[in-house]
Structures are given as structure tokens and as C-alpha cells.
N, C-alpha and C positions, 0 to 999 in steps of 0.2 A: 408501511411497505418500503418506504425509502431506506429505512435503517437496514433492512435485510439485503438491499442491493449492495451494501458494503461487502457482505459475505460473498455474493455472487461475483462481484468485480475482483475480489481477492482470489477466489477459486479459479476463475478463468485467467486472471492476470498472472497467476503462478506459473502458467506455461511460458510466459515471457520471463518470469523470474529464473527459470532453468538456465536461460542464456546469460542473464545478468549476474545472478547470485549463485547459480549452480556450481561454478568452480569453487566457491567458498565452502558450500555444503559438501562437495566431494572431497575437499582437502582437510576437512575436520580431522583432528587427531584420531587415529584408529586404535582399536584394541581387539581382543577376541570377538569375532562376529556374533557369537552366541551369548556373550556376556551381558549382564544387566547394564553395566557401565556404558557399553557401546550404544545401546538404545536410549538410555537415560540421557547421555550427553547430547545426542541428536534431538531429543525432545526438548531439553533445556535450551538448546540453540534456537529452536523455533519459538519457544516461550519468550526468549529474549527479544526476538523481533516483534512479537505481539505487544510486549511491554512498551517498546519504543513507539509503535504505531498508536497505542492507547494514549501515550503522553502527547503525541501530535493531536489526537482527538481532543484532549483536555485543552491544549493551547488554542487550537483553531475553533473548537466549540465555544470557548470563552469569547473569542473575537466575534464569532457569529452572534452570540447572545447579546453582547454589547451593542452590536449594530442593530439588532432587533429592538433593543430598548429605546434607541433613538429613532425608531420608525423606518429603518432602512432594510428590514428583513426581505421585503418583496424584491428590492433591487439586488440584494445580496444573492438571493436565489437565482435571479436572472443572470447576473454576472458570473456566478459559479457555473451555471450551465454553459455560458459562452466560453469560459476559460477551459472547461473540460473538452468542448468541441475543438478549440484551438490546439490544445495539447495533443489530441488525437490526430488532427490533420497535419500538424507540423511533421515533416519527414524526420525519421530517426537520426539521419546524418546531421541535420540542422540542430536537433536537440543536443546531440553529442558535442557538436562544435560550441554551442552556447555554454554547456556545462564546463567545457575545457577552458573557455575564456573568462568565465565568471569566477568569483572567489571560491567556488566549489572545489577547484583544483587543489588549493592549499588545504582545505578541509579533508579532501580525499587522501592526500599524502599523509596527513596526521592520522587518519583512520587506518591506513595501511601499516604505519609504524605500530599502532596499538594492536592490530591484528597479529603482527609478527610476535610481539611479546606474549600474547595470549595463546597462540598456537604452540609456542615453545613450552608453555606450562602444561598444557594438555589435561588439566584437571576438570572436574565437572563444573566448578564455578566459572572457570575460564570459558567453557562452552556457552554458559548463560550470557556472559559479557560479550562474547563474539557475536551472538545473536542481537544483543542490544545495540552494539556498534554497527552491525550489518544494516540494521533498520535506518541508520542515519545516511546511508549511501544515497546519492541522487537517483531517483527513479520516477519515470513519467507516470506510472500507474499509482504510485504513492501520492503524487500530486493530484491525481483524479480523486483519490480517497480524501485528501485534505480539503479539496473544494467541496466535496459532499459534507464533510464535518462542519465546515463553515455554514453551508446552506441549511443544515438542520436547526441552527440557531439556538442550541441548548448545550450546556457543558456536559451533562450526563449522557445525552444522546450522541454528542460528538465523540465521547470516549467509547461508547458502545458501538458506534458506527465504525470507528477505526479498529477496535478490538475484533469485531466481526470480519473486517477486511483482513486483518492479520491471521485470524483463525482459518479463513478461507484459503490462505496460501499454504497452510501446514501440510495437508495430505500430499501434494505434489513435491514440496520441498523436503518433507521427511523421507518419502520414498526415494527421492533423488540422492539424499545423503546416505541412504542404506544400500540401495541397489544400483546407483549410478544413473546415467541417462537412459532410463528404461523405456521412454517414449521416443520413437524414431523421429528424425528431423522432419521427414515428410508429413507424418501425422501431426507433429507439433505445429508445423507451418499452417496446416489446414485448420487446426483448432484455434490458433491465435487470430485467425481472420474474424472469429466471433467477437473477440475482445473489443475492438474499436466500435463495432456495431452496438454492443451492449453499453459501452461508455456513452455513445451518442444518444441512445434511448434514455439513459439516466439523465443526461444533460438536458434533453428536451422536456423531461418530467419536471426538472428544476425550473426551467424557463416558463413552462405552462403554469406551474404553481405560483410563480412570481407575478404572472399576468392577471391573477385575480379574476378569472373568467366565470366563476360560479359553477364549475363542473365538479360534481361530487367526487371526492378522493383524489382527483387529478389536479384541479385548480379551484379549490374551495374559496368562497368569498371571505376575505378577512378585512379587518379594520385598516384604514389607511394610516 
């Protein structure tokens, strides 16, 4: 069940993505609206993001697995839940300020340069790489996904979790790249209120699982 929360977080989190990554999706090189290349390019852009998120799942799933091997899986699950809650509760302005002060700023500048070169090319392959690089941009909800990938404690499940997270973002981001901001700001603001609630529910599930309470499916008994 936890694995599929990755998809749900991605699906609802993509409403947040419209504001963060929407400008990139809207600025993708254009061609004839009815051409196959137009739609193929936008699909490749989204596939590129899923590839990056899946690599994150591989890396952080491996970290979670290694921690599980040394008997820390329960604590990893609890800490992951706490981290998700902290990420959700920290005001967006504070998170933006932290990102600006941390080395992320230098990374982001390098990403912007890479974007410029790829946008000028405008080829299908460049669309794929724009998506891959886009996935590297700092994003609070990607961090929520990463915390989930660590908590599952398995490499394969970590990849699957983040792949489902990425796939969940595709419908909104694809439609945004094709039809623009088709969801009004008012509707988007109402829907985005669901996202923190869902993230906190996920965090509580991770915390409960780590507490080893013997509750079937929610907090099953495991060996210490």
C-alpha cells in the first residue's frame, strides 16, 4: 500500500508542480500543435523527469536497504515520517530561503545553463534531457518522495516508489505543456490544500510502522 502512495503524492503534488515547473513545461520548444513531434516531445519531457526520480529511488532505496541491514529500519521509518512532517510544516518562504542559501543555488545556475542549450536545440532528444534535468531542481514534494523511498528499505521498491511518484505527475504536467494553465488559480489553491494533509497521513503511516505496535498492515510486528 505504501508503494502506491508515491503515485498519489505525485498526482496531487503535480498541482504544486504547475507553479514550480509549469513555466518550463509551457516554454518547451513548440511545433505544429497537431504534429506527432509536438506531443512526442512533451511526452519525452515527462519521461525524462520519471527517469530522474527513478534514479533517486535507486540511490535512496539503497540507503534505506543498508540501514535496514544494520537493524535501523524501524528508526528510518520513524525519522522519514518526521522529516516529511517537517517539510510540510515549514513555510514555503523559509524553504525557498534555505534553498537560496545552500549550495543548491550554484547547482540551479548550472541547470539553467543546460536548459538554455537544450531549448535552443529543440530536438526530441533535447526534450528528454530537459525532463531529466528538470527532475534535479530542488522541490519540497520530491523530498517527500525521497523520504518515502528511504523508508521502504529496498532498492527495487525505492525505484518503483519514485517511478510511481513521477508517473503521478505526468497527467497534470503533460496537459499543462499542451494546453497551458488549464486549471484556474482558485481551483488549484483549493486542491493543493489536500497535498499537505496526504503527506502528513503518509508520514504518520511511516511513524506507526516504525513503532512496531503489532497492528496488521499499519504497524506489523517485526524483529528488532
